[in-house]
PDB file of N, CA, C and O in Angstrom, chain B, residues numbered from 101:
ATOM      1  N   SER B 101     121.288  91.182 106.235  1.00  0.00           N
ATOM      2  CA  SER B 101     120.108  91.507 105.449  1.00  0.00           C
ATOM      3  C   SER B 101     118.833  91.006 106.138  1.00  0.00           C
ATOM      4  O   SER B 101     117.814  91.695 106.160  1.00  0.00           O
ATOM      5  N   SER B 102     118.909  89.800 106.696  1.00  0.00           N
ATOM      6  CA  SER B 102     117.760  89.248 107.402  1.00  0.00           C
ATOM      7  C   SER B 102     117.433  90.078 108.640  1.00  0.00           C
ATOM      8  O   SER B 102     116.266  90.341 108.931  1.00  0.00           O
ATOM      9  N   ASP B 103     118.490  90.492 109.376  1.00  0.00           N
ATOM     10  CA  ASP B 103     118.264  91.321 110.566  1.00  0.00           C
ATOM     11  C   ASP B 103     117.648  92.665 110.190  1.00  0.00           C
ATOM     12  O   ASP B 103     116.785  93.182 110.900  1.00  0.00           O
ATOM     13  N   LEU B 104     118.095  93.221 109.076  1.00  0.00           N
ATOM     14  CA  LEU B 104     117.545  94.495 108.605  1.00  0.00           C
ATOM     15  C   LEU B 104     116.084  94.341 108.220  1.00  0.00           C
ATOM     16  O   LEU B 104     115.272  95.217 108.517  1.00  0.00           O
ATOM     17  N   SER B 105     115.740  93.247 107.569  1.00  0.00           N
ATOM     18  CA  SER B 105     114.343  93.000 107.194  1.00  0.00           C
ATOM     19  C   SER B 105     113.452  92.889 108.421  1.00  0.00           C
ATOM     20  O   SER B 105     112.341  93.419 108.438  1.00  0.00           O
ATOM     21  N   VAL B 106     113.936  92.202 109.444  1.00  0.00           N
ATOM     22  CA  VAL B 106     113.156  92.065 110.683  1.00  0.00           C
ATOM     23  C   VAL B 106     112.985  93.430 111.345  1.00  0.00           C
ATOM     24  O   VAL B 106     111.898  93.755 111.821  1.00  0.00           O
ATOM     25  N   LEU B 107     114.037  94.220 111.379  1.00  0.00           N
ATOM     26  CA  LEU B 107     113.969  95.555 111.965  1.00  0.00           C
ATOM     27  C   LEU B 107     112.995  96.448 111.196  1.00  0.00           C
ATOM     28  O   LEU B 107     112.185  97.155 111.796  1.00  0.00           O
ATOM     29  N   LEU B 108     113.079  96.412 109.868  1.00  0.00           N
ATOM     30  CA  LEU B 108     112.158  97.216 109.052  1.00  0.00           C
ATOM     31  C   LEU B 108     110.709  96.778 109.237  1.00  0.00           C
ATOM     32  O   LEU B 108     109.811  97.617 109.295  1.00  0.00           O
ATOM     33  N   ALA B 109     110.478  95.471 109.331  1.00  0.00           N
ATOM     34  CA  ALA B 109     109.118  94.970 109.565  1.00  0.00           C
ATOM     35  C   ALA B 109     108.602  95.451 110.924  1.00  0.00           C
ATOM     36  O   ALA B 109     107.434  95.820 111.046  1.00  0.00           O
ATOM     37  N   ALA B 110     109.461  95.448 111.938  1.00  0.00           N
ATOM     38  CA  ALA B 110     109.062  95.932 113.262  1.00  0.00           C
ATOM     39  C   ALA B 110     108.717  97.418 113.212  1.00  0.00           C
ATOM     40  O   ALA B 110     107.746  97.853 113.831  1.00  0.00           O
ATOM     41  N   VAL B 111     109.502  98.189 112.486  1.00  0.00           N
ATOM     42  CA  VAL B 111     109.224  99.626 112.333  1.00  0.00           C
ATOM     43  C   VAL B 111     107.882  99.825 111.622  1.00  0.00           C
ATOM     44  O   VAL B 111     107.094 100.688 112.009  1.00  0.00           O
ATOM     45  N   LEU B 112     107.628  99.033 110.592  1.00  0.00           N
ATOM     46  CA  LEU B 112     106.356  99.125 109.876  1.00  0.00           C
ATOM     47  C   LEU B 112     105.174  98.815 110.794  1.00  0.00           C
ATOM     48  O   LEU B 112     104.138  99.477 110.731  1.00  0.00           O
ATOM     49  N   ILE B 113     105.338  97.808 111.641  1.00  0.00           N
ATOM     50  CA  ILE B 113     104.263  97.430 112.557  1.00  0.00           C
ATOM     51  C   ILE B 113     103.981  98.551 113.556  1.00  0.00           C
ATOM     52  O   ILE B 113     102.827  98.786 113.914  1.00  0.00           O
ATOM     53  N   VAL B 114     105.014  99.235 113.999  1.00  0.00           N
ATOM     54  CA  VAL B 114     104.834 100.358 114.930  1.00  0.00           C
ATOM     55  C   VAL B 114     104.203 101.553 114.215  1.00  0.00           C
ATOM     56  O   VAL B 114     103.354 102.239 114.785  1.00  0.00           O
ATOM     57  N   LEU B 115     104.609 101.802 112.986  1.00  0.00           N
ATOM     58  CA  LEU B 115     104.101 102.965 112.245  1.00  0.00           C
ATOM     59  C   LEU B 115     102.648 102.817 111.792  1.00  0.00           C
ATOM     60  O   LEU B 115     101.924 103.807 111.687  1.00  0.00           O
ATOM     61  N   TYR B 116     102.230 101.593 111.526  1.00  0.00           N
ATOM     62  CA  TYR B 116     100.908 101.365 110.945  1.00  0.00           C
ATOM     63  C   TYR B 116      99.772 102.061 111.707  1.00  0.00           C
ATOM     64  O   TYR B 116      99.024 102.828 111.100  1.00  0.00           O
ATOM     65  N   PRO B 117      99.619 101.821 113.012  1.00  0.00           N
ATOM     66  CA  PRO B 117      98.508 102.490 113.709  1.00  0.00           C
ATOM     67  C   PRO B 117      98.673 104.004 113.804  1.00  0.00           C
ATOM     68  O   PRO B 117      97.690 104.727 113.970  1.00  0.00           O
ATOM     69  N   LEU B 118      99.897 104.480 113.700  1.00  0.00           N
ATOM     70  CA  LEU B 118     100.119 105.931 113.739  1.00  0.00           C
ATOM     71  C   LEU B 118      99.710 106.593 112.424  1.00  0.00           C
ATOM     72  O   LEU B 118      99.309 107.757 112.411  1.00  0.00           O
ATOM     73  N   LEU B 119      99.811 105.862 111.330  1.00  0.00           N
ATOM     74  CA  LEU B 119      99.480 106.410 110.012  1.00  0.00           C
ATOM     75  C   LEU B 119      97.998 106.281 109.658  1.00  0.00           C
ATOM     76  O   LEU B 119      97.492 107.031 108.824  1.00  0.00           O
ATOM     77  N   LEU B 120      97.306 105.340 110.285  1.00  0.00           N
ATOM     78  CA  LEU B 120      95.885 105.114 109.961  1.00  0.00           C
ATOM     79  C   LEU B 120      95.013 106.368 110.077  1.00  0.00           C
ATOM     80  O   LEU B 120      94.282 106.674 109.135  1.00  0.00           O
ATOM     81  N   PRO B 121      95.057 107.100 111.187  1.00  0.00           N
ATOM     82  CA  PRO B 121      94.170 108.268 111.292  1.00  0.00           C
ATOM     83  C   PRO B 121      94.495 109.352 110.259  1.00  0.00           C
ATOM     84  O   PRO B 121      93.606 110.077 109.813  1.00  0.00           O
ATOM     85  N   ARG B 122      95.743 109.455 109.892  1.00  0.00           N
ATOM     86  CA  ARG B 122      96.146 110.527 108.975  1.00  0.00           C
ATOM     87  C   ARG B 122      95.774 110.231 107.524  1.00  0.00           C
ATOM     88  O   ARG B 122      95.327 111.127 106.808  1.00  0.00           O
ATOM     89  N   PHE B 123      95.953 108.979 107.078  1.00  0.00           N
ATOM     90  CA  PHE B 123      95.768 108.654 105.665  1.00  0.00           C
ATOM     91  C   PHE B 123      94.566 107.759 105.378  1.00  0.00           C
ATOM     92  O   PHE B 123      94.193 107.597 104.216  1.00  0.00           O
ATOM     93  N   GLY B 124      93.957 107.178 106.397  1.00  0.00           N
ATOM     94  CA  GLY B 124      92.814 106.296 106.181  1.00  0.00           C
ATOM     95  C   GLY B 124      93.239 104.846 106.029  1.00  0.00           C
ATOM     96  O   GLY B 124      94.411 104.542 105.808  1.00  0.00           O
ATOM     97  N   PHE B 125      92.262 103.962 106.150  1.00  0.00           N
ATOM     98  CA  PHE B 125      92.552 102.535 106.171  1.00  0.00           C
ATOM     99  C   PHE B 125      93.107 102.018 104.851  1.00  0.00           C
ATOM    100  O   PHE B 125      94.159 101.379 104.833  1.00  0.00           O
ATOM    101  N   TYR B 126      92.418 102.282 103.751  1.00  0.00           N
ATOM    102  CA  TYR B 126      92.811 101.661 102.485  1.00  0.00           C
ATOM    103  C   TYR B 126      94.159 102.144 101.951  1.00  0.00           C
ATOM    104  O   TYR B 126      94.983 101.307 101.584  1.00  0.00           O
ATOM    105  N   PRO B 127      94.424 103.444 101.889  1.00  0.00           N
ATOM    106  CA  PRO B 127      95.754 103.864 101.418  1.00  0.00           C
ATOM    107  C   PRO B 127      96.879 103.390 102.335  1.00  0.00           C
ATOM    108  O   PRO B 127      97.917 102.924 101.865  1.00  0.00           O
ATOM    109  N   THR B 128      96.666 103.513 103.661  1.00  0.00           N
ATOM    110  CA  THR B 128      97.707 103.096 104.607  1.00  0.00           C
ATOM    111  C   THR B 128      97.972 101.604 104.493  1.00  0.00           C
ATOM    112  O   THR B 128      99.123 101.174 104.424  1.00  0.00           O
ATOM    113  N   THR B 129      96.912 100.822 104.473  1.00  0.00           N
ATOM    114  CA  THR B 129      97.069  99.371 104.429  1.00  0.00           C
ATOM    115  C   THR B 129      97.688  98.923 103.112  1.00  0.00           C
ATOM    116  O   THR B 129      98.518  98.014 103.100  1.00  0.00           O
ATOM    117  N   GLY B 130      97.300  99.541 102.010  1.00  0.00           N
ATOM    118  CA  GLY B 130      97.866  99.167 100.715  1.00  0.00           C
ATOM    119  C   GLY B 130      99.370  99.381 100.657  1.00  0.00           C
ATOM    120  O   GLY B 130     100.116  98.477 100.280  1.00  0.00           O
ATOM    121  N   VAL B 131      99.812 100.565 101.026  1.00  0.00           N
ATOM    122  CA  VAL B 131     101.251 100.877 100.998  1.00  0.00           C
ATOM    123  C   VAL B 131     101.989 100.053 102.046  1.00  0.00           C
ATOM    124  O   VAL B 131     103.074  99.535 101.781  1.00  0.00           O
ATOM    125  N   TRP B 132     101.401  99.932 103.239  1.00  0.00           N
ATOM    126  CA  TRP B 132     102.018  99.170 104.324  1.00  0.00           C
ATOM    127  C   TRP B 132     102.204  97.704 103.928  1.00  0.00           C
ATOM    128  O   TRP B 132     103.255  97.115 104.181  1.00  0.00           O
ATOM    129  N   LEU B 133     101.184  97.125 103.311  1.00  0.00           N
ATOM    130  CA  LEU B 133     101.270  95.724 102.911  1.00  0.00           C
ATOM    131  C   LEU B 133     102.350  95.520 101.846  1.00  0.00           C
ATOM    132  O   LEU B 133     103.086  94.535 101.897  1.00  0.00           O
ATOM    133  N   LEU B 134     102.452  96.429 100.897  1.00  0.00           N
ATOM    134  CA  LEU B 134     103.515  96.334  99.889  1.00  0.00           C
ATOM    135  C   LEU B 134     104.892  96.392 100.549  1.00  0.00           C
ATOM    136  O   LEU B 134     105.788  95.624 100.200  1.00  0.00           O
ATOM    137  N   ALA B 135     105.051  97.304 101.499  1.00  0.00           N
ATOM    138  CA  ALA B 135     106.338  97.424 102.196  1.00  0.00           C
ATOM    139  C   ALA B 135     106.632  96.176 103.028  1.00  0.00           C
ATOM    140  O   ALA B 135     107.769  95.706 103.063  1.00  0.00           O
ATOM    141  N   LEU B 136     105.612  95.641 103.696  1.00  0.00           N
ATOM    142  CA  LEU B 136     105.810  94.439 104.499  1.00  0.00           C
ATOM    143  C   LEU B 136     106.141  93.230 103.626  1.00  0.00           C
ATOM    144  O   LEU B 136     106.979  92.406 103.992  1.00  0.00           O
ATOM    145  N   LEU B 137     105.486  93.126 102.478  1.00  0.00           N
ATOM    146  CA  LEU B 137     105.806  92.039 101.551  1.00  0.00           C
ATOM    147  C   LEU B 137     107.249  92.152 101.066  1.00  0.00           C
ATOM    148  O   LEU B 137     107.940  91.143 100.927  1.00  0.00           O
ATOM    149  N   TRP B 138     107.699  93.369 100.810  1.00  0.00           N
ATOM    150  CA  TRP B 138     109.089  93.578 100.396  1.00  0.00           C
ATOM    151  C   TRP B 138     110.044  93.127 101.500  1.00  0.00           C
ATOM    152  O   TRP B 138     111.050  92.472 101.228  1.00  0.00           O
ATOM    153  N   CYS B 139     109.725  93.482 102.749  1.00  0.00           N
ATOM    154  CA  CYS B 139     110.549  93.048 103.886  1.00  0.00           C
ATOM    155  C   CYS B 139     110.582  91.532 104.006  1.00  0.00           C
ATOM    156  O   CYS B 139     111.582  90.961 104.440  1.00  0.00           O
ATOM    157  N   ALA B 140     109.492  90.884 103.625  1.00  0.00           N
ATOM    158  CA  ALA B 140     109.404  89.431 103.707  1.00  0.00           C
ATOM    159  C   ALA B 140     110.079  88.737 102.528  1.00  0.00           C
ATOM    160  O   ALA B 140     110.142  87.509 102.476  1.00  0.00           O
ATOM    161  N   GLY B 141     110.585  89.530 101.579  1.00  0.00           N
ATOM    162  CA  GLY B 141     111.327  88.936 100.467  1.00  0.00           C
ATOM    163  C   GLY B 141     110.577  88.874  99.159  1.00  0.00           C
ATOM    164  O   GLY B 141     111.096  88.340  98.179  1.00  0.00           O
ATOM    165  N   GLN B 142     109.369  89.407  99.114  1.00  0.00           N
ATOM    166  CA  GLN B 142     108.599  89.406  97.871  1.00  0.00           C
ATOM    167  C   GLN B 142     109.116  90.523  96.968  1.00  0.00           C
ATOM    168  O   GLN B 142     108.863  91.700  97.223  1.00  0.00           O
ATOM    169  N   ARG B 143     109.836  90.153  95.922  1.00  0.00           N
ATOM    170  CA  ARG B 143     110.446  91.165  95.044  1.00  0.00           C
ATOM    171  C   ARG B 143     109.731  91.335  93.706  1.00  0.00           C
ATOM    172  O   ARG B 143     110.097  92.201  92.911  1.00  0.00           O
ATOM    173  N   ASN B 144     108.723  90.520  93.457  1.00  0.00           N
ATOM    174  CA  ASN B 144     107.951  90.648  92.225  1.00  0.00           C
ATOM    175  C   ASN B 144     106.849  91.686  92.472  1.00  0.00           C
ATOM    176  O   ASN B 144     105.858  91.396  93.142  1.00  0.00           O
ATOM    177  N   ILE B 145     107.024  92.880  91.933  1.00  0.00           N
ATOM    178  CA  ILE B 145     106.109  93.979  92.232  1.00  0.00           C
ATOM    179  C   ILE B 145     104.703  93.694  91.716  1.00  0.00           C
ATOM    180  O   ILE B 145     103.727  94.079  92.358  1.00  0.00           O
ATOM    181  N   LEU B 146     104.580  93.036  90.586  1.00  0.00           N
ATOM    182  CA  LEU B 146     103.255  92.719  90.052  1.00  0.00           C
ATOM    183  C   LEU B 146     102.515  91.765  90.991  1.00  0.00           C
ATOM    184  O   LEU B 146     101.338  91.972  91.285  1.00  0.00           O
ATOM    185  N   TRP B 147     103.202  90.726  91.458  1.00  0.00           N
ATOM    186  CA  TRP B 147     102.594  89.777  92.391  1.00  0.00           C
ATOM    187  C   TRP B 147     102.229  90.476  93.697  1.00  0.00           C
ATOM    188  O   TRP B 147     101.162  90.219  94.254  1.00  0.00           O
ATOM    189  N   ALA B 148     103.094  91.352  94.191  1.00  0.00           N
ATOM    190  CA  ALA B 148     102.816  92.084  95.424  1.00  0.00           C
ATOM    191  C   ALA B 148     101.580  92.981  95.251  1.00  0.00           C
ATOM    192  O   ALA B 148     100.753  93.074  96.159  1.00  0.00           O
ATOM    193  N   LEU B 149     101.453  93.632  94.103  1.00  0.00           N
ATOM    194  CA  LEU B 149     100.285  94.472  93.844  1.00  0.00           C
ATOM    195  C   LEU B 149      99.004  93.639  93.795  1.00  0.00           C
ATOM    196  O   LEU B 149      97.967  94.063  94.306  1.00  0.00           O
ATOM    197  N   VAL B 150      99.074  92.460  93.184  1.00  0.00           N
ATOM    198  CA  VAL B 150      97.907  91.570  93.130  1.00  0.00           C
ATOM    199  C   VAL B 150      97.518  91.138  94.542  1.00  0.00           C
ATOM    200  O   VAL B 150      96.339  91.172  94.897  1.00  0.00           O
ATOM    201  N   ILE B 151      98.496  90.735  95.344  1.00  0.00           N
ATOM    202  CA  ILE B 151      98.224  90.324  96.723  1.00  0.00           C
ATOM    203  C   ILE B 151      97.573  91.479  97.493  1.00  0.00           C
ATOM    204  O   ILE B 151      96.572  91.286  98.182  1.00  0.00           O
ATOM    205  N   GLY B 152      98.149  92.676  97.370  1.00  0.00           N
ATOM    206  CA  GLY B 152      97.603  93.837  98.068  1.00  0.00           C
ATOM    207  C   GLY B 152      96.186  94.165  97.644  1.00  0.00           C
ATOM    208  O   GLY B 152      95.328  94.424  98.487  1.00  0.00           O
ATOM    209  N   LEU B 153      95.934  94.156  96.344  1.00  0.00           N
ATOM    210  CA  LEU B 153      94.599  94.472  95.838  1.00  0.00           C
ATOM    211  C   LEU B 153      93.576  93.431  96.284  1.00  0.00           C
ATOM    212  O   LEU B 153      92.483  93.786  96.726  1.00  0.00           O
ATOM    213  N   VAL B 154      93.917  92.163  96.174  1.00  0.00           N
ATOM    214  CA  VAL B 154      93.005  91.100  96.603  1.00  0.00           C
ATOM    215  C   VAL B 154      92.724  91.222  98.101  1.00  0.00           C
ATOM    216  O   VAL B 154      91.577  91.086  98.528  1.00  0.00           O
ATOM    217  N   PHE B 155      93.752  91.475  98.892  1.00  0.00           N
ATOM    218  CA  PHE B 155      93.571  91.629 100.338  1.00  0.00           C
ATOM    219  C   PHE B 155      92.595  92.759 100.645  1.00  0.00           C
ATOM    220  O   PHE B 155      91.679  92.587 101.449  1.00  0.00           O
ATOM    221  N   LEU B 156      92.786  93.918 100.009  1.00  0.00           N
ATOM    222  CA  LEU B 156      91.916  95.068 100.283  1.00  0.00           C
ATOM    223  C   LEU B 156      90.479  94.807  99.841  1.00  0.00           C
ATOM    224  O   LEU B 156      89.540  95.214 100.525  1.00  0.00           O
ATOM    225  N   VAL B 157      90.300  94.139  98.715  1.00  0.00           N
ATOM    226  CA  VAL B 157      88.946  93.822  98.241  1.00  0.00           C
ATOM    227  C   VAL B 157      88.262  92.848  99.197  1.00  0.00           C
ATOM    228  O   VAL B 157      87.092  93.032  99.533  1.00  0.00           O
ATOM    229  N   VAL B 158      88.977  91.820  99.635  1.00  0.00           N
ATOM    230  CA  VAL B 158      88.398  90.844 100.569  1.00  0.00           C
ATOM    231  C   VAL B 158      88.034  91.520 101.891  1.00  0.00           C
ATOM    232  O   VAL B 158      86.967  91.259 102.447  1.00  0.00           O
ATOM    233  N   VAL B 159      88.908  92.380 102.392  1.00  0.00           N
ATOM    234  CA  VAL B 159      88.619  93.090 103.639  1.00  0.00           C
ATOM    235  C   VAL B 159      87.371  93.953 103.477  1.00  0.00           C
ATOM    236  O   VAL B 159      86.521  93.979 104.366  1.00  0.00           O
ATOM    237  N   LYS B 160      87.253  94.648 102.370  1.00  0.00           N
ATOM    238  CA  LYS B 160      86.070  95.492 102.133  1.00  0.00           C
ATOM    239  C   LYS B 160      84.807  94.637 102.060  1.00  0.00           C
ATOM    240  O   LYS B 160      83.790  94.973 102.668  1.00  0.00           O
ATOM    241  N   LEU B 161      84.871  93.539 101.320  1.00  0.00           N
ATOM    242  CA  LEU B 161      83.702  92.671 101.183  1.00  0.00           C
ATOM    243  C   LEU B 161      83.284  92.075 102.527  1.00  0.00           C
ATOM    244  O   LEU B 161      82.100  92.066 102.866  1.00  0.00           O
ATOM    245  N   VAL B 162      84.245  91.585 103.280  1.00  0.00           N
ATOM    246  CA  VAL B 162      83.920  90.907 104.534  1.00  0.00           C
ATOM    247  C   VAL B 162      83.497  91.902 105.611  1.00  0.00           C
ATOM    248  O   VAL B 162      82.422  91.760 106.194  1.00  0.00           O
ATOM    249  N   PHE B 163      84.316  92.891 105.876  1.00  0.00           N
ATOM    250  CA  PHE B 163      84.039  93.774 107.009  1.00  0.00           C
ATOM    251  C   PHE B 163      82.965  94.809 106.710  1.00  0.00           C
ATOM    252  O   PHE B 163      82.010  94.945 107.474  1.00  0.00           O
ATOM    253  N   GLN B 164      83.107  95.540 105.609  1.00  0.00           N
ATOM    254  CA  GLN B 164      82.158  96.624 105.370  1.00  0.00           C
ATOM    255  C   GLN B 164      80.853  96.140 104.769  1.00  0.00           C
ATOM    256  O   GLN B 164      79.781  96.573 105.189  1.00  0.00           O
ATOM    257  N   MET B 165      80.927  95.252 103.796  1.00  0.00           N
ATOM    258  CA  MET B 165      79.696  94.876 103.102  1.00  0.00           C
ATOM    259  C   MET B 165      78.953  93.742 103.808  1.00  0.00           C
ATOM    260  O   MET B 165      77.738  93.822 103.987  1.00  0.00           O
ATOM    261  N   ALA B 166      79.662  92.692 104.208  1.00  0.00           N
ATOM    262  CA  ALA B 166      78.985  91.531 104.807  1.00  0.00           C
ATOM    263  C   ALA B 166      78.625  91.775 106.276  1.00  0.00           C
ATOM    264  O   ALA B 166      77.521  91.443 106.707  1.00  0.00           O
ATOM    265  N   MET B 167      79.547  92.350 107.040  1.00  0.00           N
ATOM    266  CA  MET B 167      79.311  92.526 108.478  1.00  0.00           C
ATOM    267  C   MET B 167      78.907  93.937 108.858  1.00  0.00           C
ATOM    268  O   MET B 167      78.472  94.168 109.986  1.00  0.00           O
ATOM    269  N   GLY B 168      79.039  94.884 107.945  1.00  0.00           N
ATOM    270  CA  GLY B 168      78.644  96.261 108.237  1.00  0.00           C
ATOM    271  C   GLY B 168      79.555  96.975 109.219  1.00  0.00           C
ATOM    272  O   GLY B 168      79.129  97.914 109.891  1.00  0.00           O
ATOM    273  N   ILE B 169      80.810  96.536 109.309  1.00  0.00           N
ATOM    274  CA  ILE B 169      81.757  97.166 110.235  1.00  0.00           C
ATOM    275  C   ILE B 169      82.555  98.205 109.459  1.00  0.00           C
ATOM    276  O   ILE B 169      83.304  97.850 108.549  1.00  0.00           O
ATOM    277  N   PRO B 170      82.407  99.491 109.804  1.00  0.00           N
ATOM    278  CA  PRO B 170      83.179 100.518 109.107  1.00  0.00           C
ATOM    279  C   PRO B 170      84.662 100.448 109.497  1.00  0.00           C
ATOM    280  O   PRO B 170      85.005 100.176 110.647  1.00  0.00           O
ATOM    281  N   LEU B 171      85.507 100.694 108.533  1.00  0.00           N
ATOM    282  CA  LEU B 171      86.944 100.716 108.787  1.00  0.00           C
ATOM    283  C   LEU B 171      87.413 102.160 108.855  1.00  0.00           C
ATOM    284  O   LEU B 171      86.851 103.035 108.197  1.00  0.00           O
ATOM    285  N   PRO B 172      88.448 102.405 109.655  1.00  0.00           N
ATOM    286  CA  PRO B 172      88.884 103.799 109.855  1.00  0.00           C
ATOM    287  C   PRO B 172      89.380 104.439 108.573  1.00  0.00           C
ATOM    288  O   PRO B 172      89.779 105.604 108.578  1.00  0.00           O
TER     289      PRO B 172
END
């Protein structure tokens, strides 16, 4: 199970940059982060959703609003 989780996480890491241009930063990152958290053993879906939402809000505030860096 641990080996499978590591393999799935590696696949997710490879897929992430390939999916960004097609679906955009926020949808890709949100789904990707949920999947990566699942691979890491996070099975509480509510907690995973909170982590994902907070991460996306912080990224938007820091990169787009504070620094003016557009995300793909």
